N, C-alpha and C positions, 0 to 999 in steps of 0.2 A: 503493500500501500503506499510506504513512504517514497519508494522508487516511482509510482505511478504517478502521485503527487508531486515528487519533486521535476519529473517530466511535462506534466501539464502546468505547472506553474510557471516552467518557462513560457510553453506556449501563451500563460496569460502575460506573461511579462512582454512578449513580441508583438503582442495585439496592442498592449498600452503604451510602450514607447515607439515603436514604428507603424502604427495605424496608418498613416498617410502613407507612408512608403508602399506598404503590402498593397493597398487600394491602386495606387498608381503603375506598379510593377505589371510590364506587359505578361508577365509569366502566370497572373492572377493568383497569387497564393493562397488570398482568402477563398477563392473558390474551393481549394482542399480544407483550411482551418476551420471554416465554419460550419460546415457541416458534422467536423470531427464536435467540436465545441455543443451542437444541437444534442448529438448522441449523445453527450453526459449527462444530459438532462434525467435520462433514464437511469442512471447509476445509484447503488444503494447507498454511497455513503453521500451524507449531506454535505461536508465541506467540497469535496468534487461538484456537486451541482450548483452549490453557491460560487465558486470559483467557474464554473461553465457560464452561468448567466454575467458574471461583471466582466467576463471576456467579449462576450458578446455586447454589453452594455455599452463597455468602450467604443467599439468600432460604429455603433446606432450613428452619431452625428455625421458620420463619412459617408453613410447609406451605400453599403456597399452591393454592386450589382448583383451579387449572388444572394443577398439577405433579399433584397426587393423583389426579383425574380422568383424565390419562393417564399416569399412574405406566409402563405397560409401554413407551410410546415413550422416556420418559427412560431407563428401565432400560437399556433396547436401547441407546440412544446412549453409556451409561457403558461396558456390555459390550465396544461396538466399539472404543471407545477404549484398551481396556485389552490389546488386543492389539496395540497398538503397540510394548511392550516398552520404552518410555521410562521413564525414573526420576522424569522431572519430571512427566509424566503421571500415573503411578503414584502419587506422593506426593500430587498432585490429588484422584485419585479413592477413595484411604483415607481422606482428609478427608472426603469425600462422602458414602462407605460409613458412617463413624463417626456423622456427624451424622444420618443417615437410620436409625441403630441407638441413638440418643441419648435416646428417650422413649419408652414401649411405646406409645404412640400411632401414631409415626412406623414404629416397628418392624412393629406389624402392618400397615402398607401395604405394606412391602416383606419379609414376610415368605414368600412364596410363591419368593423370590428368595436368600433367605440361604444355601440350598446354594451357589449360584454364588459368593455374597460369600465365602464360607467358602473355597473353592477358590481363589479371587481372592488372599486373603490368605496360604493358604500356599504359595502361588506368590510372593508377595511376601517372605514371611520369607527365602526360600533365594537372593534376588538378591545380587549381590554389591556393589552400593550399600548402604552401611551405612544411610543415612537412609531407605531404602524397607524395609530390613531391621527398623530401630527402629521406624518409625511403626505397620508392621503388626502387630508384636507387641502394641502395645497395644491392639490391637483385644478381645483375646479379654476381657481384663476386664468390657470394656463390656459384651460379650456375655452372660458369666456371670451376667450379675443378671437376666436372663429366664427362667432355670429351664428348664421343659419347651420353652421354644423353643428355648432353646441345645442343649440335648439333641437335640432331634429334626433342627436343622440339622449339629450337628457329625460324629453317631454314625455316616452314611455316611463320613465324612472322619478318623475318628478315628486311622486308622492312620498316614496321612501325616501327621497333623497331629502325633501324638506322635513320629513319627521326626525330625521339621523341627525342632521345639522341642528332643530333646536334642541334636540335632546342633549346633544353635545354642550350647548350654549350654557346647560344649567350648573349650576355649582355643584361640584363632588366635594365627598366628606372630607377627603385631603384638603382642597382648596379653603373650605370655610373652617377647618384648624388651622390651618397657614393665616388666615383673615383674624382669627383670636375674637377681640370683642366687635361685637356689631351693634353694638347700642351706642351707648356715650362715652368715646374715647378721645376725644378731642384734648384733653387734658394728658394724655400720657405721651410721653416722649418717643419718637420713632424709634423702631427697632431697623439698623442697616439692611437686614435681612426680609423685612417685614412684606406681605404680600401686598399687591395692586390692584386694584378691580379694572378691568380695562375693558370698555365698551367698543367692537365695532373698529372700524377703519378711521385714521387719523384723530383719535381722541388727546393721542398726547404722546406724542414723536420724540418729544425731548427725555420721556422719562423711559422709553422702550428698551434701553440696554437692560436696564435695573429691572425691568419686569420681565423679560426674556418671552419667548412664545409657548402656549400651553395650546392644548384642545380647544379650551372655549374662544379664545382668541384668534384662532387659527378658523374656527367652525363661522364664527362671525365674518369674518373676509371673504371664508369661501361664499357665504348666502350674498353679500355684498356685491362679489362680482358676478357669479353664477347668474341672480336675476337681472341684467342687465341687456342680455340680448334679445330676450322678451319682449314682444309689444303685445302679446295677448298669452293666455294660457297660463302663466307661473301665477299670477295674483288671484287666481279662481282658486288653486289648487292651494297656495299658502293663506290664505285666509280663514278659511273655516277652521285649519290647524292653531293659528294664532288667537283666534278668539275663543275656542273653547281651552284653551292657554289662559288665556286672560281671567275666566272663570273659575279656573281652580283654587282650591282653598289651600295648595302648595305655594308656599312662597316661590319658591326657586322658579317652579312652573311659569308662575306668572312674571316674573321677572326676566326669564329667558324670552318668553313672547311679547314683553316690551324691547328687549335687544333687539328681537327681529324687526321689530316695528323701524327701528332705528335705523338696521342695516339695510331696510329695501329704500332708504329715502331718495337714492339718486336713480337705481337700475326701474324701479316700479313708481315713481312720484306721477306719471301719466295716470296710473291705475288709482292711485289711494287719494289723489287730491279732492273727487267730489266729498270723500269721508271726511276729510280734516278738519272742518269745523268742530266737531263732535269728537274726534278724537284729541284735538287739543285742549279741549275741556275736559276731558276725562283725565289727560296727562296731569292738569295743573290741579286737579285732585289728589293724584298721587304723590305729587311733591311734599304732599303731609302726611304720607303712610305714616304708620307705627314702625315699617323695619327701613333701616336705612338705605339699605339696599336696593329697596323699591324706588327711595327718594332719589338716590342717587344715579338709577337708571333712568328714570323719569326725567331728569333733569338733561340728562346726554340726550334722548330723544327728542323732546324739546328742541335742544340745539341744532338737530338735524335736519330739522324742518324750520330754522328761524326765518329763510328769506320768506316763504309762504305766511308766516307768522308778522312779518316787519312789512308786508304791503297789502295784508287782506284786513279789510273792514267788513264786519257783520252784524246788522242791527246797532250800528255804533258803539261794537263793541270792541276796544282798544286791546286786543292781542299781545302789541309789541310792547306797551306799558304792562300788562300784567305780567309777560315773559321777567322783563326786568327786575320787577318788584320781587317775584320770585324767588329769581335766583339771587340777589343779593340778600332775600332773607334764610337762603341755603347755604351762601356763605358762612354765615354765623351760626349754622348748625352745629350740634354737641358731636357731631361723627366725621372723622376726618375723610371717607371716600366722598360724602357729600360735599363735603368743603371744596373737594379737590375738584369734582365734577361742575359744580357750579361754579368755579373759578376759571376753569378750561372752557365751560359754555359762554362765558360771560366775553372770554378772550376772541372766542371766534364770532361773535354777534357784533363786537367793535371793530373787529376786521370787514365783515359784510356791510354793516347799515353804516359806518362811518359818520354823514353830517344826522343820520336819524340818533344815534348815541348821545351827542353832543348836550341834551337838554337834561341828560341823567350823569353826564360827567361829573359833575361836583358830587352827588350823592355817591356815587360809585367809588370815587376817590377816599372820600370819608369815611366808608366801610372798610375800604381795602386798609387803609392808615390804622384802623383797630385793630383789623387783621393781625397786623404784625405783634400785637402783643398775645394774643391766643393760638395762632398757628404754628404747627412742629415744623420742623425741618424741611422736609419733603414739599409738603404744601407752601412754606415761605418761597421755595422756587417757583413754584407755579404760579403764587401770586406775582412776583416778579413780571413773568409773561404776560399776565394779565394787564398788569400797569403799563408793560410797554405797548399792548393793542390799545389803550387808552388815549395814549399820548399818540401814537397813528393817528388815531382816527381825531385828534384836536388837531394835530398840525402845530401852525404857531402860536394858536390860541392855549395851548399848553401853558407857554410863558407867563400865563393870567395869574396874577400875585395870589388870587384863591385856590388855584389848583398846585402852584409850586410850594407855596406852605403848608398844604395838607400834606401831600405826599413826599415831600424832597427829605424834610428832616429824619422821617424814619427810616428811609431806607438808606440815607449816609450814617445812620445807625446802625444799622443793620451792615453796612459796609465794613466799618471800623471792626465789627466784632467778629467778622469773620477772618481766618487765621491766613496766613500769605498761601500757604501749603494745600488749603482746602479747597476741593471742587467746589464747594458749595458758594465760590465766589464768581463762577461760571454765569451762572442766569442775571447776578447782579450787574457783571459788565455788559450784558445784552440788552438789560435794560435800560441802564444809561447810556448805552449807543442810542436809543428809540428814543428815550427824552433830549438829548443833546440834539440830533437831528431835528426834531419836532421845535426846540426852544430857538437852535440859530444862535445869532449874538447874545441873547439874553442867557445863556448858560454860563455864561462867562465868570458869574461870581464863584459858582459852585465847580470850576473846572481845577483849582489849583490842588485839592486833595486825590481827584482821580488823576491827575497828572502825573503827580508824586507818588502814588501806589503803583501805577503802571511802570514806569521807570524801576520802583523796588522788585517788583517781581520781573523784571526783564533782567536785572540785575542777577540777581538769585538764581535764574534759569540759565544764566549764561557761566554762573561759576559753577554749577552743578553740572553743566554740560563739560566745562574743562575737567573736573574732576572724574567724570565719567569716562573722558576721554586717556587720561593719564592714568586711569587705574584698571582700565578696560571692562567696567561695570556698565551697564544699563543705562542708558542714558536719560534725563526726565523729561518726564510728560510734556510735550511742546505745544499743549495746550497752554500752558503757563507764559509762553511769549506769543504764541498767534492772538490771544484774545485782548492781552494788555496794547498790542500793536495795533490792532484792529480798534483799539479804543482811541489809541493815538490818533490815528486818522480820522475817526469821526469827531474828535475834538477839534483839528485841522478845518474839518469840514463845517463843523458848527460855528467855531467863535474865529475861524481864518487866522488874520497876523498878529490878532491878540495872544496868540500862545508864543508868540516870540520872545516875550517877556519872561516866563515861564523857562523856556527854551535856554535864554541867556542865562540865567541862575541856577540851572541845574548840569547834571553830566551828560545829559540827552543826546549831545553829538558824539562824545566818544564810547556810550553804549551803542550808537547807530553803528558807527565801524566795525566795532564787534560783531554785531549782529551779519554785518554786511559778508563779513570773512567766513563765518558759518555755513554751511550748505545743509538745508533739509528743506525739501521742495514745497512742506505745508507751510513752512515758517516764512520760505521765499515768497511764496504767492502774497501775504500780508506786508513783507516787508519791503517787497518792491511796489504796491498800491501806496505804502507811508511815503518810498519817497518821491513818488509822483505826487502824493498831496503836498509835500512840501515845496517842489520846483512849482506849482500852483498857489503857495500862501505863505511860506516863508523862503523864497528862493534864495535872500541874500545871507541864511544860515547854512544851506545847501549849498551854494557856489564853492566854497573853500574846500569841500571833501570831494569836487567832481572829477578830478583825476584817479581817485581812488574808486569812487562808486560806479564809474560807466563803464569800465572792463567787467565789473561783477552782473550789471545790468545784460551786458552782451553775451556774457555767459548762459545766462536763464534764456536766452531766446534760444537757446541749443535745446532745451528740456521740452518741447511741445509736444512731443510723440506720445510720452506718458504724462506728462502734466499741463495742460490746455489753459488752464487759468493763470498759473504761475509763468507762463510765458506770455498768455495776454498783458498780463500784469507789468512785467521786463518792459514789452514793447508799449505798452501806454504810458510808463515811466521815462523812457527814453523820448518821446515825443515830446512829453511837458518839459523834461529839461530842456529839450532843444528852442521851445520856444520862448521859455523863460530863462534864458540866457544867451538866445540870439545877437542881445546887443552888446556883451560884453567882449572887451577885444583879446581877451586871453583864449587861447587856443590849445587844446591839447594835440598829442601825434595824432596823424590821422587814422582812421579807424575804418574797416570794410565789416558790414552787417555780414554775418553769414545766410549764404543763397537758399540754406537751407528751409529757412522759413517761408519758402514760396511751395513746397511740397503740393503737390494735388489734393492730398486725403487730409488736408487741415480744415477744421471746422468752419463754419460760415461764420461764426463771431468773430474767430481769430483772423480770417480773411478781411474783414472790415479793417480791424486794428491795424493790420501790415499795410493795409493800403493807404490809412488815414495817416499814420505815422510816417511812411516814406515819402507821401507829399510835405508834411510838417517838416523832413528832414532836407528835403530838396528847397525849402523857402529859408529854413530856421538855421541850421547845422552848421553852417563852414566855419563861424567861430569857435564851434566847441570841439570840434573832432576835424577840423580841416576840409578845406573848400573841394568839392568832386572828389571826395575820396571815399564817398558811402557805396555807388556801385548799386544802387536800387532801381528797378524798374521803376518806371513813372506809372506805369497798369500793368494789370493782369486779366486776360481776357475773364476768368471766373468772378472777378472782383468787380470790372468794370459794368458787369452787368447787375450786383446785387447793390451799389452803390448808388444812393440818392446825389446829386449835387446841383447846387444853383450856382450862380454867378461869385457868390461870395464866398460860400460856406460848404464843409465837407460834416459829413456825419463824424461823429465824435463819440469815443465811448468813456465811461468812465469805469474803475475796478469794479469785480464784486467782490465785494468782503464777505469773510467766512461766517 
């Protein structure tokens, strides 16, 4: 057996490492290997069968002619293995079927077998093995991309599919144990490993890494996506099951049914719209339910239909006013999960409603300011996100004293209390970025402590990086450099040249030189943007360093194949420097930009930048890098088609911050 496994493992490695070469080889070795692997499906040894599945799975993306021509035999083999009801085998088969459905070309090859694949996935979602249930739930998002093909193969299995998804969206006993207290727990400090409730798609991307994926979350995503291709038929099968769940005395069934209503808000909006008036009123009532998880889920579902609530008027009922009042009440809830969902819902509504939220903004900020006193650590992070959303909605109006005096002091207090090495400072950075952008020049009185903290974090990062390089240790988390750099860019864009005084009174320029010397493509993206912003707003501070910085920016243009945003920011900064220093008499050694930046596979946005920067250099660069030394083309066929230009202006781009 060992010899047998060793020989076939060699075949597996061959298929893994040399699949492309095997398929292109004129002697067609795969015509020999694939039937060998297929024959091993009948082997009595499970490890051998798994190795055979893996070997074929590795080759599926290549769509070998032998497999396409004999797809019936391969599918028969896969379905034969599915009868073993073995978790390891099922996980391998799920991977195989997802690869077979990964492209339109491949799914057309197996289209005849899709109903059977759908049935297999439904069975797997009911598995007691968490991994099998989890992986099979991910299939539906992939399938939903194929519109009518998805409708045709899912329709015969709609009832069991919806039933399985709703059942998997219920809380299990293990999850409830992890949640612990589901009554009044707002006064209990967070446990770092504590469980977080998740509702559907896009509720809380910031907290995604901490929560991880589970069957409940994957099932909600599956429902969200698989309902989208259906113009009719899905809702008619879905609603009877949900209505039965809404009448259940089991709160977990009720909560899962509510969650289902939220998940179909995009894909089946056309079908549920006539019923939304009565449904919204029902959800308003449930936000006061005795069970906090019902309250929390109701808030989330309401946020999913916020556009209807915003614009709909029925018998003079102001649904939007009622929604804001309810969510603000739930922010003050005694349960942390309800607080969390209400905060996220308010942030989403602020981003959607913009001007409509302005009349409520002062009240919202007053309640948010109070929340600093009783929110625990995790919800404080979400509170920052919500404050940022309010500032985006208010724009320059946020600078009004009645807003600033309410919310900025508790934020600064929280800012001071967070340790320099704590990730808890990240959401505060993000929030201050939004506020600075909204307030503009009027943010200047609050900029000094933020500016100084940014420099301190960057200095700490550089020291830790130097130590790691000297001792061969793990490098520090580059987020502690990226976010402060982005904040400095935000300050420059907000208060402009007023930041020059703070720069002069600090070691900012020394740190900038040190930053520029260290290569980390993700940090580079932010620091190149910072250089461009300095060229725009404080060029006189940057000019003495042009000889040191410019060659590094040139190096940054070579990274575009893997790091498009880094290259974009390097080119953008070069263009800003060319304009800023065009009137200076001093020049550097002539330099030629690498022509690799004109490759045809560059993304469209980068091509815009290349084109606009090259034109800027043609006009402005002679004094900083030498006249006629760039060798840049004045146009490119692809770019010329895309760029809009009038007699005076070329389209210019600002860097995208992290």
